[in-house]
N, C-alpha and C positions, 0 to 999 in steps of 0.2 A: 309347354309349361302347364302344370296342373292349375285348375281354377277352383276346385272344390276344397273349401277351407278344412273340412274334417279329414280329407285324405292327405292334407299336408302335415298333419301331426302324426309322427311315428312314436308310439309309446314303447319304451324299452322294458321288456320283461326280464330285468336283471335280478332274478331270484334263483335260489339253489335247487328247486324241485319242480317237476311238472305239476304236481298238485297245487303248489302255490301259484304257479303261472295261470293255471286254468281257473283258480278261484278269483284271481285278479281280473281275468277276462270276463268272467261272469259278473263281477261287481261293476265293471266299466260298461258292460252292455253295448248299446249302439252309440255311446258317446265316442268310442274309438273304432276306427275302421282299419288301422294299419299298425302292425306290431313289429318290434325288433326282437329277435332271439339271438343272443350272443353266446360267448364261450362258457359263461358260468352255468347257464341252463343246459347247454349241449353236453358239457363235460360232467355235469351233475347227473345226467341220465334223463332221457325222455324229451330232450329239447327238439329233436327232429320229429318225434311223434307229435309233439305239441304243434309244430309247424304244419304238419300234414292235417291235423284236426282243424286248425285255423283256416287253412286254404279250403278245406271241405265246407267250412261254415261260411265261406264267402268273404273272409277277411284277407287283406294283403299282408304279406310277410316279408320282412327284410332280415335275411340271415347274415349276421355280422360275424364272420369267421376270420376275416383278414388273412386270407390265404397267402402264404409265401413259402416256397420250397423250390426244388428243382423243377424245370418246366414239365417234365413228364408227370410228376406227381400232381402239380397244380391243374394240368389239363384234365387228368382223369378224375380228380376230386370235383372239379367244376362240372364235369359231365354227370357225375352222380347227383350233385345238388340240383342240376337242371331238371332231373326227373321228379323232384319233389313238388314242383309247381309253385315254388316261391317266386316272389316278384323281383327282389334285389339280393345281390351277394357282394360282399366286400373282398377285395384283394389289395395287397400292398402295392403302392405305385412305383414298382420297379419294372422297367421295360420287359425283361424276360418273363416276369410273373404275369404282367398284363397280357402279353401276347399269348401265353399258354392258356390263360383263362378264356380269352377271346376265342381260341380254337376249341376249347372244351365245351363252350355253351352253344356251338354252332347248331342251327336248326331248332333252337328252343326259344321260348319267350323270356328267358332269364335276362335281366339287365345287370350289368356289372358296374360297380362303383370302385374307383381307385382311391385308396387312402393316401392323402398327400402328406400332411404332418399332423400327428395326434394333437388334439386340443388341450392335452395336459402338458405340451411342450412349448417352450419359448426359445428365443435365440440362444440363450445361455445353455439350455439343454441340448440343442443341436451342436453347439460348439463342443460341449463336453463329450458328445458321442463321436466327434471327429469330422463333422460336416464343415465344409469351408464356407457355406452360405447360410444366411439366416432363414427365418420362416417364410417371409414373403417371396424370396427368390426361389427357395426350394419348392414351394407350392406352385409358383409360376412355371418352373421347369417341368415338374411332374404333370401338371395340367396339360401342357402342350404335348407331352409324350402320350398321355392318355387319349387325347383327341386324335392324334395321328394314328394310333393303333386301332381306334374304333371303340374305345370304352364309352359306356353310356353316360357316366357321370362321375362326380368327385365327392369324397368326404373331405370337408375342410371346415375350419372355424368360420363363424359368421363375419369375423374381421377380414377375411380374404374374399368373401362372397361378391362384394360389389366389383372389385377389380377383375375377378375371374368372369363374372357375368359380362362385363364390358369387353373383355378380351375374347371370350369364347362364344358369345351370342346366346340366343334363347334355347337352343336345342340341347345343350349339355345340362343334365340334371345336377343340381347343387344341393347336397344333403348336409345339414349342419348339426352336429352335436354341439355341446357347449352353449346350450340355450337354457336360460334360467329366468323365470318370471321375476318381475321386480320384487325385491325383498327376500328372495330365496337364497339359501346358502350356496356359495360357489363350489364348495367341496374341492375335488382335486383338479378342477378345470382352471385353465389360466387365460384363455382367450374366449370370453363369453359375451353374449348380448341377450336382451329380452326377446320374446317371440316377435313382437312388433318390429323391433329394430332389425332382426334377422330377415324377416319378410321384405322389409323395405330395402335391405341390402341386396336382394335378388335371390334368396334361398327358395328352393322348391319345396323341400321337406325339412322339418325340424324334428330332431331326435330328442325326446325328453323322457328321463327316467324317474329319478327320485322325487322331483317336484310333483309328479302325479302319483307314482306307486307308493310313496311314503306319506302321502297326505292323509289327513284324518277322513276326508271324503274324496277318494280318487276320482270318482265320476265328476264331481263339481270342479275339481282342479283341471281335469281334461276339458270340460266344457268352457271354462274360463280361458284356457289357452286357445281353443278353437275360435272363441268370440274375438280374442285379440288378433288372431290371424286374419279373420274375416274383415275386421275393421281396417286393417292395414292393407288388405288387398284392394279395397275400394277407395283408400285415402288418396 
């Protein structure tokens, strides 16, 4: 489990252009050591180049692409991502997809995270999509499958972190979106906690976007979250 409080914060570069992403990185400076690059920036053009620049600059990068396709495509795509030198990659938590990604990253230092249930979903959303089980049981099932396949960690809401930490032990990385500092807007998230609550629940990394990137002073916002993480690591 990570012990460096700064490394536990992953700041989401959910912006439409490489120029905006790099401007944010410059503004945040050494307050942030770990960045998430997702679909918006990749599809907007330049996202993978930004990832490579960050890696070269000594930052850690979480490439949040949520891969899910036929096994051959997932395996080959994962092998391509592994060449970028990024630290983390997400795939959807379906057994075929996870096995293919596991094969594709063979021989690399890339760590894989399985998406269990999106933090914008609740039990009603899963029922509407045709799932027979609610959030807690779906997360539990996918977490066990990910562990058995050899996936390094999970994407899950902080509400499931404590149960999964108890079930899976300390070696499985638990990465939690749906983290909002006290008083922040929840937005489209449905299963949220504050940074301190998420750390106490057993999360290794917290993914935070708008509360940092949309703040009037992003660096100060990031530093405040790191301080809250640090206080709860030693509490």
